[in-house]
N, C-alpha and C positions, 0 to 999 in steps of 0.2 A: 342387331341388324343395321346395316349402313343405310345412308341416304340413297334414294333412287338415283340412277345414273344421270337423269336429266338435271337433277339439282347439282350434281358434281359439275356438269357442263356449265350450268349457270354461274356457279361460283368461280370456276376457272376463267370464264370469259370476263367476269367482273374484275378479277385480279389482273387480267391482261389489259383492262381498260377498254374492252369491247362491249358493245351494247348487249344486254341480256337477250337470249333467244326468245323470251316471251313477247318480244316486239311483234313477232309473227313471221311465218315462213311460207305461207301459201295462200292463194285465193284460186279456187277452181269452181267450174260450173258447167252445166250443159244447157244449151238453148232449148227451150221446150219444143217438143214435137219435131225435133231435128236430129241430125247425126253429128252436130258440132259440139265439141268440148273445148274449153279453154282453161289455161292455168298460168298464173304468175309464180315463178320460182323466186322466193324472197329469202335472201341469205346474205351473209357477210362477204362472201367471195363468189366469183362467177365462173370459175374454171369448169370444164366438163368435156365430155366426149359424146358424140352420137355414134351408136353401135348398131351394126346390122347383125343380128343373132340368127344362127342357122337352125333349121329343123333337123330332126334325126340325129341330134347331138346328145351323147351321154353326159349326165350331170350328177353331181353329188353336192349336197348342201355343205356350207361352211359351218364347222362345229366350233363356236367361239368359247362356250362355257362347258364345264364338265357335265352339267345336267342336260345339255342339248343332245337330242337323238337324231342321228343322220337321216336324210331323205335321199333316195336315189330315183332318178327319172330320166326319160328320154324325151327331149323336146319334140312335140308333135307339130308345132307351128313355128315359123320364122317371125321375127319382130324387129322393129326399129325402136331403140330406147335412148333416153337421155340420162347419162350416168355422171355422177360427180364423185362417188366414193370409190367404186371399184367395178370390175367386170361382174355382170350378173347381179348388180346391186343398183338398179335404176330408180330414179325419182319419178319417172313416168315413161309411157311408151304405148305403141300400138302394134298389134300383130297382123298377120296377113289376112285374117278373117275379119278384121275391123274392130276387134275388142280393144278398148282403150282403158288403161289403168293409170290413175294419178294419185300419188301419195301426198298427204298434207300432215303437218304436225298437229297433234291433238293434246294441247297442254292441259294439265290438271288431272289426268287419269293415272299418272304413275307409269310404271313399266310392267308389261305383261311377262309372265313366266309360265309357259305351258308345261304341263307335267304328264307323264305316263303316255306319251305318244310322240311321234316324230315331230321335229320342230324346224322352222325356218326363221331367220331374223326378219325384221320388219321391211327391209329393202329387197332381200332375195324373194320374199313373198310375192312382190310385184312381178319379178321375172318368171316365177313358177306359174302364175296365172296366165301370163302371155304365152308361155311355152305350151300350156296344156288345154286351154279352153277357148271356145269361139264366141260364147254368148254370156250375158249376165246371168241367165238362168243356170248355166253350168257352173259358174263361179259360186253362186249361192248354194247349189246342191252339194258342192264339195268344200264349202268354206271352212268347215270344222274337222275335215279329215286330218289336217295338219295344223299344229299349234304354232303360235308366234312367240319367239323368245327375243325380246327387244335387245338390239345391239347398242343403240344410242338413246332413242326416245320413242314415245308412243306415237303412232301414226293412225290416221284413218284414211279411207280410200274411196275415191269416186271411180266407179266402173260403168262404162257405157259400151254399147255394141251397135252393129250396123242396122239393127231393127228398131232403133230409137229407144231401146230400153236402157234405163240407168238405175243404179242403186248406190247407196253409201254403206260401207262396212266399217264398224268400229269395234275395238276390243273391249269386252266387258272384263275388267280386272277381277271382279268378284267371282265370275263364273268361268274364268280362264278360257274364254272362247269368243268368237266374233258374233256380233249382233248385226242385223241387216235392217236398213230402211229402204223400202221400195214401194212402188205403186202410190196409193194415197198417203202412205206414211212418209213419202219422199216428194211431197208436192213442190217444194222448193229445191231444185236440183243443184245445190251448191254446198261447198265446204270451205271453211277458212281454218283457223287454228283453235276454234272452240268446238266442243262437242255439239253434235247436230241438235240435240234436244235443247241445250242451253241457248244456242244461237236462235232457234225457232221461237223460244220464249220472248226474246227481244222483238222479233218481227211481229208476233201476235199481239204483244203489248202496243207496238207502234200502230198496228191496224185498229185496235180497239180504242185508241186515243184519238182517232179521227185523222190519222196520217198527217201530222204537222210537218212544217217545212223541215227538210232534212239537212243537217250539217254533219259530215262524217270526218272522223280522224282516220286517215289511211293506215296509221300504225296501230289502230285498235281493231282486233280481229272481229269483234261483234259488230262494230260499225261497218266494216267491209261486207260482212254477211248481210246486214240489213240493207245496204245499198243494192247488193246483187239481188236479194229477195224482191225488193220493190221493182227493180227493172225486169227481172225474169217473170214476175207476175203480170206485167204489162208489156210483154215482149213485142206484141204487134204494134205498140206505139213507140218502139225504140226509134230515136232519131238517127240511129246508125243504119237504118234500112233493114231489109229482110235478112233472114238467117243466112250468114255467109262468113267467110274468113274475116271480112272487114268488120262485121258486127261483133264478132268474138274479140278482135283486137280493140274495138271501141270500148267494150266493157272492161277488158283487162286494163286499159289505160286509165279508166275511171277509178280503179281500186289499186293502182300502182303505188308502192311505197318509195318515195324519192330517196335515192341513194342506197336502196336496199333490194329493190326488184332487179334481179340479174338476168332472168330469161322470161320471155313471154311466148307461149306455145299454143297454137290452135290446131286441133285434130278434127278431121272429118272422117268418121267411121264408115260413112256411106261410100265415098269415093276412095277411101284409104289413102288420103293425102294429108300432109302436115305442113304447116308454115310456122316459122319461129323467128324471133328477134332476140338479140342480146344487148345488154346495156352498154357494153364497151365498144361495140362496132355499129355500123350503120347498114341499113338494107334489111331485106327479108329473105330468109332461107326457105327453099322449097324442096319437099321430099314427096315423091310418089312411090308408094310401096310396090306398085306394079313394075317399076323399073329395076328392082333389085333381085338378085339371085339368092334365094334362101336355101338352096340345096346344100348339103354337107360336102359337096365336092371341094369347096374352099372353106377356110375358117372365118371366124368373126372378122368383120370389116369395121374400121374406125375412121373418124375424122374429128378434129378439134371443133368444138361447138362454135368457135369464133371464125371458122373458115367457111364463109357462106357458100352454099352450092345451090344450083338451080337444077334439081333433078338429074344430077350427074353422078352415077355410081363410080365414075372414074376418079372422083375427088377422094374416094375412100381408099385406104390401104389395109393390107392384112395386119390385124392387131398383133402386136408382139408382147412378150413378157415385159419389156421395158416400158411400153405404153401403159400397162396396168400399174407398174411400179410408180411411174410418174403421177398417175391419177391418184393413187393412194397417198403418195408423199405430199401432194398439194392439199389433200384433205386433212392429213394428219398434222399439218402445220397449225391447225386450230382445233382439231378433235383428238389428237393423239393421246393426250393425258387422260381422256375419258375412258378409253378402251382398257381392257385388262392388259397386263404386261405381255408383250409378244403379239398383241392383237393386230398391229400393223403388219407384222411379218406373215401372219396367216392370210390377211387380205392380199398381200403382195404375191404370195406363193400359191394362192388358191388355184389359178390355172398353172400347173407345173410347166407345161410346154404349150406353145401355140403354133405348132408347125405341122399339124396333121388335121384331117377332117374331123377327128374326134378329139375334143379337148380333154386331156388327161388331168386328173385332179388329185390333190394330196389326200391321203387317208389319215385323218387326225387320230 
């Protein structure tokens, strides 16, 4: 048996002189008793597109490996997502019901390989949840209906909704299914790049040691989780003020990895609004889901993440096949060698055409 694909990726990046991905790739959290969720997208490159995904759209999963079993569905809900790899492969997003899903890397777990049931890759899983479910409860109820077949690396997910419910979902490699942390088992509503239980051990040790003065290394996943845990435990004492977009960005700034944090995104599931920043441009982008048309009368809409907009759907354009090809090409410049031969072509041709209300997809 070969090495897990995440180790292939690590070795390739080292050969290229790029810092190993175990530096960390995400910090995410939900402010307690609120509808605000924040995430730092930490990675080597910052390209990406914001997509407006339509409801009542027929979809078929991308089958990357011979052991993958296809999934067919019709999107029940529209969504706004932040994509770097390809269409329908978001890193995070919110749907029109307010469900928010954020994906973070989870180093140390290896790669999942679901068997004997339909599968989605780790990024398309995010889109599937946004397409189909309105609440965290629904996600949990159906979380093991479909398995995850990792495309690049293991992820874990922060899922929150408009009722202030949040949960973390992580893949159990041994059991080939997702496990959930919710309620009292998810008292610290945060994820970095360490498994939730491992990160909590450090926080509980810190508490039991009398909470000494904290000095964190922003490039250390456990340190970032510890900082977030301390602040979230005392959220009412936050110097950033009450729960708001400003307090989300305040916490995100505190765990920012210099030169590595590419996007900062704040979601409000209650008002269904999003604010975001990127490292290479100035200003704050504003998105109000109420302003977008999610009907299938038109196709997916797109805008480059660096083109700041203030709640103006006019800034978006109908996504083309070329848009998706460009998105894949930019990603493959540093991930292409990790995918199976022909994997980039599958991602590029996944939406065969983008010129009708229904996106037609390749039958692999």
